[in-house]
C-alpha positions as semicolon CSV with decimal commas, in nm:
position;residue;x (nm);y (nm);z (nm)
1;M;-0,188;1,993;1,306
2;L;-0,153;1,659;1,510
3;R;-0,209;1,336;1,277
4;I;-0,360;1,038;1,420
5;G;-0,430;0,727;1,199
6;I;-0,474;0,360;1,190
7;H;-0,401;0,047;0,962
8;T;-0,751;-0,035;0,810
9;S;-0,842;-0,311;0,578
10;I;-0,951;-0,281;0,212
11;A;-1,132;-0,610;0,251
12;G;-1,478;-0,484;0,199
13;S;-1,388;-0,179;-0,011
14;L;-1,111;0,090;-0,058
15;C;-1,398;0,331;0,068
16;G;-1,494;0,114;0,364
17;A;-1,124;0,146;0,488
18;A;-1,138;0,533;0,456
19;E;-1,494;0,543;0,623
20;K;-1,352;0,292;0,908
21;A;-1,062;0,535;0,990
22;A;-1,275;0,833;0,984
23;A;-1,530;0,654;1,234
24;L;-1,256;0,604;1,477
25;G;-1,156;0,943;1,491
26;C;-0,851;0,937;1,264
27;N;-0,761;1,214;1,018
28;T;-0,506;1,007;0,844
29;F;-0,474;0,591;0,772
30;Q;-0,253;0,345;0,619
31;I;-0,370;0,033;0,397
32;F;-0,240;-0,247;0,192
33;S;-0,321;-0,181;-0,163
34;S;-0,336;-0,552;-0,230
35;S;-0,292;-0,876;-0,018
36;P;0,060;-0,831;0,144
37;R;0,114;-1,202;0,125
38;M;0,068;-1,284;-0,253
39;W;0,315;-1,214;-0,539
40;R;0,015;-1,095;-0,786
41;G;-0,140;-0,778;-0,674
42;S;-0,497;-0,702;-0,730
43;Q;-0,615;-0,479;-1,010
44;L;-0,784;-0,158;-0,890
45;D;-1,131;-0,064;-1,018
46;T;-1,125;0,284;-1,186
47;E;-1,452;0,380;-1,055
48;E;-1,381;0,250;-0,710
49;V;-1,061;0,437;-0,726
50;R;-1,249;0,766;-0,799
51;R;-1,487;0,698;-0,523
52;F;-1,217;0,647;-0,292
53;R;-1,024;0,950;-0,380
54;R;-1,371;1,165;-0,322
55;S;-1,404;0,978;0,004
56;R;-1,060;1,066;0,133
57;E;-1,123;1,435;0,054
58;K;-1,460;1,465;0,226
59;L;-1,344;1,298;0,531
60;G;-1,034;1,503;0,549
61;L;-0,800;1,187;0,568
62;H;-0,437;1,314;0,474
63;P;-0,201;1,164;0,423
64;L;-0,246;0,820;0,269
65;V;0,021;0,570;0,355
66;I;0,017;0,247;0,177
67;H;0,220;-0,032;0,306
68;N;0,379;-0,260;0,041
69;N;0,412;-0,653;0,007
70;Y;0,579;-0,841;0,276
71;L;0,715;-1,078;-0,002
72;I;0,918;-0,808;-0,184
73;N;1,307;-0,867;-0,138
74;L;1,482;-0,645;-0,390
75;P;1,844;-0,759;-0,291
76;A;1,734;-1,142;-0,322
77;A;2,029;-1,353;-0,446
78;D;1,777;-1,582;-0,615
79;P;1,701;-1,439;-0,966
80;V;1,340;-1,542;-0,974
81;V;1,264;-1,396;-0,634
82;R;1,445;-1,073;-0,721
83;A;1,242;-1,050;-1,055
84;R;0,910;-1,127;-0,882
85;S;1,025;-0,872;-0,613
86;I;1,092;-0,601;-0,865
87;Q;0,767;-0,686;-1,044
88;A;0,558;-0,658;-0,711
89;F;0,739;-0,312;-0,609
90;R;0,649;-0,151;-0,959
91;A;0,281;-0,274;-0,904
92;E;0,269;-0,131;-0,549
93;L;0,411;0,202;-0,719
94;E;0,150;0,212;-0,963
95;R;-0,130;0,147;-0,723
96;A;-0,022;0,391;-0,479
97;I;0,000;0,662;-0,765
98;A;-0,349;0,557;-0,891
99;L;-0,483;0,578;-0,520
100;G;-0,312;0,920;-0,446
101;A;-0,091;0,785;-0,184
102;D;0,138;1,021;-0,021
103;F;0,380;0,763;0,099
104;L;0,475;0,407;0,044
105;V;0,629;0,221;0,344
106;M;0,881;-0,050;0,199
107;H;1,104;-0,287;0,348
108;P;1,390;-0,350;0,095
109;G;1,440;-0,722;0,216
110;S;1,756;-0,902;0,278
111;Y;2,093;-0,984;0,092
112;R;2,114;-1,302;0,263
113;G;2,377;-1,558;0,132
114;Q;2,569;-1,241;-0,038
115;S;2,811;-0,976;0,081
116;A;2,687;-0,637;0,164
117;E;2,892;-0,495;-0,120
């Protein structure tokens, strides 16, 4: 089956993002699980996650793709940036698991200022 999707915003609510995708005729969609431009990700509300999972099932939206935070740079030379990146990436994985995501889009980052080795 052909899958057509869109990246929708969770700004209103997780369920709102799913409903927007379905209203546009999509059968899959992508979201950010939290703000893509902040180190500290939001905490998911357990009840909202339950509603979101039910909504996805009801609307037939599969797979769910989550795009991770733009700030994550796992090979960063700066130890502070690397530590924050690891923490943010772990939080992305935890939110993806909680939401039942099928895929997580990740850009590993840049090793700028270091050798490839």
